[in-house]
LUMROLUM-365718 format. One line per 10 residues: their letters; for each residue x, y, z of N, C-alpha, C, O, CB. Coordinates in steps of 0.05 Angstrom, whole numbers, padded with zeros to 5 digits. Glycine has a CB too. Layout:
a = X/Y/Z/X/Y/Z/X/Y/Z/X/Y/Z/X/Y/Z  ...
This chain:
mlcclsvmql = -00003/00355/-04644/00002/00381/-04633/-00013/00403/-04648/-00023/00422/-04636/00032/00387/-04633  -00015/00399/-04674/-00030/00419/-04689/-00059/00418/-04682/-00073/00438/-04682/-00027/00413/-04719  -00068/00394/-04675/-00096/00391/-04667/-00102/00407/-04642/-00122/00420/-04639/-00102/00361/-04662  -00083/00406/-04622/-00086/00421/-04597/-00086/00450/-04602/-00101/00465/-04590/-00064/00413/-04577  -00068/00459/-04620/-00066/00488/-04625/-00092/00498/-04638/-00101/00520/-04633/-00042/00494/-04643  -00103/00481/-04656/-00128/00490/-04669/-00151/00491/-04649/-00168/00509/-04652/-00135/00471/-04693  -00152/00473/-04630/-00172/00474/-04609/-00169/00499/-04592/-00188/00512/-04585/-00172/00448/-04592  -00143/00505/-04585/-00138/00528/-04569/-00146/00554/-04584/-00156/00573/-04572/-00108/00529/-04561  -00141/00554/-04610/-00148/00577/-04626/-00178/00581/-04627/-00188/00603/-04628/-00136/00575/-04654  -00192/00558/-04626/-00221/00560/-04627/-00231/00570/-04600/-00252/00585/-04599/-00234/00533/-04633
dvpklqqqpg = -00218/00563/-04578/-00227/00572/-04551/-00220/00601/-04545/-00234/00613/-04529/-00214/00554/-04531  -00199/00612/-04558/-00191/00639/-04552/-00213/00659/-04558/-00219/00676/-04541/-00166/00646/-04568  -00227/00657/-04580/-00249/00676/-04585/-00271/00674/-04564/-00283/00694/-04556/-00261/00672/-04613  -00276/00649/-04555/-00297/00646/-04535/-00289/00660/-04509/-00305/00673/-04496/-00302/00616/-04529  -00263/00658/-04502/-00253/00671/-04477/-00254/00701/-04480/-00259/00716/-04461/-00225/00661/-04471  -00248/00710/-04505/-00248/00739/-04509/-00277/00750/-04507/-00281/00773/-04499/-00237/00746/-04537  -00296/00734/-04514/-00324/00742/-04512/-00333/00744/-04483/-00350/00760/-04476/-00342/00724/-04528  -00321/00726/-04465/-00329/00725/-04437/-00305/00729/-04419/-00295/00709/-04408/-00343/00697/-04431  -00296/00753/-04415/-00272/00758/-04399/-00277/00751/-04369/-00258/00744/-04355/-00263/00787/-04401  -00301/00752/-04360/-00308/00745/-04332/-00305/00716/-04327/-00301/00707/-04304/-00335/00755/-04325
siqvgaekie = -00307/00700/-04348/-00306/00671/-04344/-00278/00662/-04335/-00276/00642/-04321/-00314/00656/-04370  -00257/00676/-04343/-00230/00670/-04335/-00228/00674/-04305/-00216/00657/-04291/-00209/00687/-04350  -00239/00695/-04295/-00237/00701/-04266/-00254/00681/-04251/-00245/00671/-04230/-00247/00730/-04261  -00277/00674/-04261/-00294/00654/-04248/-00279/00627/-04247/-00279/00613/-04226/-00321/00651/-04262  -00266/00620/-04269/-00250/00595/-04270/-00227/00596/-04250/-00222/00576/-04237/-00240/00590/-04298  -00214/00619/-04248/-00192/00621/-04229/-00202/00619/-04201/-00189/00607/-04183/-00177/00648/-04234  -00225/00632/-04195/-00236/00630/-04168/-00243/00601/-04162/-00240/00592/-04139/-00261/00648/-04166  -00254/00587/-04181/-00261/00558/-04177/-00236/00542/-04171/-00236/00525/-04154/-00276/00547/-04202  -00215/00547/-04186/-00190/00533/-04181/-00179/00539/-04154/-00170/00521/-04139/-00169/00540/-04203  -00180/00565/-04146/-00170/00573/-04120/-00187/00560/-04098/-00177/00551/-04077/-00172/00604/-04117
edftmarlyi = -00213/00559/-04102/-00231/00546/-04083/-00225/00516/-04081/-00225/00505/-04059/-00261/00550/-04092  -00220/00503/-04104/-00213/00475/-04103/-00186/00470/-04088/-00184/00451/-04073/-00210/00464/-04132  -00167/00488/-04093/-00141/00485/-04078/-00145/00489/-04048/-00133/00475/-04032/-00121/00505/-04089  -00162/00508/-04041/-00168/00513/-04013/-00181/00489/-04000/-00173/00481/-03978/-00186/00538/-04009  -00200/00477/-04014/-00213/00453/-04004/-00193/00430/-04001/-00194/00414/-03982/-00237/00445/-04022  -00176/00427/-04021/-00155/00406/-04020/-00137/00410/-03996/-00130/00391/-03983/-00139/00405/-04047  -00129/00435/-03992/-00111/00441/-03969/-00126/00434/-03942/-00113/00423/-03924/-00103/00471/-03969  -00151/00441/-03941/-00167/00435/-03917/-00169/00404/-03912/-00165/00395/-03890/-00195/00447/-03919  -00174/00389/-03934/-00175/00360/-03931/-00148/00349/-03923/-00147/00330/-03906/-00184/00348/-03958  -00127/00359/-03935/-00100/00349/-03928/-00094/00355/-03899/-00083/00338/-03884/-00079/00362/-03946
skmkseaksl = -00101/00379/-03890/-00096/00387/-03862/-00112/00369/-03843/-00102/00360/-03823/-00104/00416/-03857  -00137/00363/-03851/-00154/00346/-03834/-00142/00317/-03834/-00142/00305/-03813/-00183/00345/-03845  -00133/00307/-03856/-00122/00280/-03858/-00096/00279/-03841/-00091/00259/-03828/-00116/00272/-03887  -00080/00301/-03841/-00055/00301/-03825/-00062/00300/-03796/-00049/00285/-03781/-00039/00326/-03831  -00082/00315/-03787/-00089/00315/-03758/-00101/00288/-03751/-00096/00278/-03729/-00109/00337/-03752  -00117/00275/-03768/-00128/00249/-03763/-00105/00228/-03761/-00106/00210/-03745/-00148/00241/-03784  -00085/00230/-03779/-00063/00212/-03779/-00047/00215/-03752/-00039/00195/-03740/-00044/00217/-03803  -00043/00240/-03744/-00029/00245/-03719/-00044/00232/-03695/-00033/00220/-03677/-00024/00275/-03714  -00070/00236/-03696/-00088/00225/-03675/-00086/00195/-03674/-00084/00182/-03653/-00117/00234/-03679  -00087/00182/-03698/-00085/00153/-03700/-00057/00143/-03690/-00056/00122/-03676/-00090/00143/-03728
iqhcsqless = -00036/00157/-03697/-00009/00150/-03688/-00008/00151/-03657/00003/00133/-03645/00012/00168/-03701  -00019/00173/-03646/-00019/00176/-03617/-00035/00153/-03604/-00027/00142/-03583/-00030/00203/-03609  -00058/00147/-03615/-00075/00126/-03604/-00061/00099/-03606/-00062/00083/-03587/-00102/00125/-03619  -00048/00093/-03628/-00033/00068/-03631/-00010/00066/-03611/-00005/00045/-03599/-00021/00066/-03660  00003/00089/-03606/00025/00089/-03587/00014/00083/-03559/00027/00068/-03544/00039/00117/-03587  -00009/00095/-03552/-00021/00090/-03526/-00029/00061/-03523/-00025/00048/-03502/-00045/00108/-03521  -00040/00049/-03545/-00048/00021/-03544/-00024/00003/-03541/-00025/-00017/-03527/-00063/00014/-03569  -00002/00009/-03555/00023/-00007/-03553/00034/-00006/-03524/00042/-00027/-03513/00044/00003/-03572  00035/00018/-03512/00045/00019/-03485/00026/00005/-03465/00036/-00007/-03446/00049/00049/-03477  00001/00007/-03470/-00019/-00007/-03453/-00016/-00037/-03456/-00017/-00051/-03436/-00047/00002/-03461
atennkklde = -00012/-00046/-03480/-00008/-00075/-03485/00018/-00085/-03471/00018/-00106/-03459/-00007/-00081/-03515  00039/-00069/-03473/00064/-00077/-03459/00060/-00078/-03429/00069/-00097/-03416/00086/-00056/-03466  00046/-00059/-03418/00041/-00059/-03389/00024/-00082/-03381/00029/-00095/-03361/00027/-00032/-03381  00003/-00088/-03397/-00014/-00111/-03391/00001/-00137/-03393/-00005/-00156/-03378/-00038/-00111/-03410  00019/-00140/-03412/00035/-00164/-03415/00053/-00168/-03390/00056/-00191/-03381/00052/-00164/-03440  00064/-00146/-03380/00081/-00148/-03356/00064/-00157/-03332/00072/-00174/-03317/00094/-00121/-03350  00040/-00145/-03330/00022/-00153/-03308/00014/-00182/-03310/00012/-00197/-03290/-00003/-00135/-03308  00009/-00191/-03335/00001/-00219/-03339/00024/-00238/-03332/00019/-00258/-03319/-00006/-00224/-03369  00049/-00231/-03339/00072/-00247/-03331/00075/-00249/-03301/00080/-00270/-03290/00097/-00235/-03344  00071/-00226/-03287/00072/-00226/-03258/00051/-00244/-03246/00056/-00259/-03227/00070/-00197/-03247
aenqlsackl = 00026/-00242/-03256/00004/-00258/-03246/00010/-00288/-03251/00004/-00304/-03234/-00022/-00250/-03260  00021/-00295/-03274/00027/-00323/-03280/00049/-00333/-03261/00048/-00356/-03252/00037/-00326/-03309  00069/-00316/-03255/00090/-00324/-03236/00078/-00328/-03208/00085/-00347/-03195/00112/-00303/-03235  00060/-00310/-03200/00047/-00314/-03174/00030/-00339/-03173/00030/-00353/-03153/00030/-00289/-03167  00016/-00344/-03195/00000/-00368/-03197/00017/-00393/-03194/00010/-00412/-03180/-00016/-00369/-03223  00039/-00394/-03208/00058/-00417/-03207/00068/-00420/-03178/00070/-00443/-03168/00081/-00413/-03226  00075/-00398/-03165/00085/-00399/-03137/00063/-00410/-03119/00069/-00427/-03101/00094/-00372/-03128  00038/-00401/-03123/00016/-00411/-03106/00011/-00440/-03111/00006/-00455/-03092/-00009/-00394/-03112  00012/-00449/-03136/00008/-00477/-03142/00029/-00494/-03129/00023/-00515/-03117/00009/-00482/-03173  00054/-00485/-03130/00076/-00500/-03117/00072/-00501/-03087/00076/-00522/-03075/00103/-00486/-03123
liqqvlfaei = 00064/-00479/-03075/00059/-00478/-03046/00036/-00498/-03038/00038/-00512/-03019/00052/-00450/-03037  00015/-00498/-03054/-00007/-00516/-03049/00002/-00545/-03051/-00005/-00562/-03034/-00031/-00511/-03069  00018/-00551/-03071/00028/-00579/-03074/00045/-00586/-03050/00043/-00609/-03040/00045/-00581/-03100  00062/-00568/-03041/00079/-00573/-03018/00063/-00578/-02993/00069/-00596/-02977/00099/-00551/-03014  00042/-00561/-02989/00025/-00564/-02965/00010/-00590/-02966/00009/-00605/-02946/00006/-00540/-02962  -00001/-00596/-02989/-00015/-00622/-02991/00003/-00645/-02987/-00004/-00665/-02973/-00029/-00624/-03019  00027/-00644/-02998/00046/-00666/-02994/00053/-00669/-02965/00054/-00691/-02954/00071/-00661/-03011  00057/-00646/-02951/00064/-00647/-02922/00041/-00658/-02906/00045/-00674/-02888/00071/-00619/-02912  00016/-00650/-02913/-00007/-00660/-02899/-00011/-00690/-02903/-00017/-00705/-02885/-00032/-00645/-02907  -00008/-00699/-02928/-00010/-00728/-02934/00011/-00743/-02919/00006/-00765/-02908/-00009/-00733/-02964
hsfihsfylg = 00036/-00733/-02920/00058/-00746/-02907/00052/-00748/-02877/00057/-00768/-02864/00085/-00731/-02912  00043/-00726/-02865/00036/-00725/-02836/00014/-00745/-02830/00015/-00759/-02810/00028/-00697/-02828  -00006/-00746/-02847/-00029/-00765/-02843/-00019/-00794/-02844/-00026/-00810/-02827/-00051/-00760/-02864  -00003/-00800/-02864/00008/-00827/-02867/00025/-00834/-02843/00024/-00856/-02832/00024/-00830/-02893  00042/-00815/-02834/00059/-00820/-02811/00042/-00824/-02786/00048/-00843/-02771/00078/-00796/-02808  00022/-00808/-02782/00005/-00811/-02758/-00010/-00838/-02759/-00012/-00852/-02739/-00016/-00788/-02757  -00020/-00845/-02783/-00034/-00870/-02786/-00015/-00894/-02780/-00023/-00913/-02766/-00046/-00873/-02814  00009/-00892/-02791/00029/-00913/-02786/00036/-00916/-02756/00037/-00938/-02746/00054/-00908/-02802  00040/-00893/-02743/00046/-00893/-02714/00023/-00904/-02698/00026/-00919/-02680/00054/-00865/-02704  -00002/-00896/-02706/-00026/-00906/-02692/-00028/-00936/-02696/-00036/-00950/-02677/-00050/-00892/-02703
tqhrhkqnik = -00023/-00945/-02720/-00025/-00974/-02725/-00004/-00989/-02708/-00009/-01010/-02697/-00021/-00980/-02755  00020/-00978/-02707/00042/-00991/-02691/00034/-00991/-02662/00038/-01011/-02648/00069/-00976/-02695  00023/-00969/-02652/00015/-00967/-02624/-00007/-00987/-02618/-00006/-01000/-02597/00006/-00939/-02618  -00026/-00991/-02635/-00048/-01010/-02631/-00037/-01038/-02632/-00045/-01056/-02618/-00070/-01007/-02651  -00018/-01042/-02650/-00006/-01068/-02653/00009/-01076/-02627/00007/-01099/-02618/00012/-01069/-02677  00023/-01057/-02616/00037/-01061/-02590/00017/-01067/-02568/00022/-01084/-02551/00055/-01037/-02583  -00005/-01052/-02568/-00025/-01056/-02548/-00037/-01084/-02550/-00042/-01097/-02530/-00047/-01035/-02551  -00041/-01092/-02574/-00052/-01119/-02578/-00033/-01141/-02570/-00041/-01162/-02560/-00060/-01123/-02608  -00007/-01136/-02574/00013/-01156/-02566/00014/-01158/-02536/00017/-01180/-02525/00041/-01149/-02577  00012/-01136/-02521/00013/-01137/-02492/-00012/-01150/-02482/-00015/-01153/-02458/00015/-01109/-02480
């Protein structure tokens, strides 16, 4: 502590010799604080912008997931319909073929 006091005592005469240097130092400090406030303000607005953008992306992702689920449900319904139609067509073809074969067989017997 004595060391600090002796350094301060050495600096006091220097400050007394240059009274304008105190004001220049104060102006520099004020300028630094102003710059810091500007940077903080800019960072706050950028943070708000990022939060808003993230919110928009989240809502967009939610909406897209809903659309994807709907499309998957429609795809499943279409696949089921195609399977049912194909099954009905195959069944109809087999039935027609069987009836045709029976009819020819009867014709051959007569």
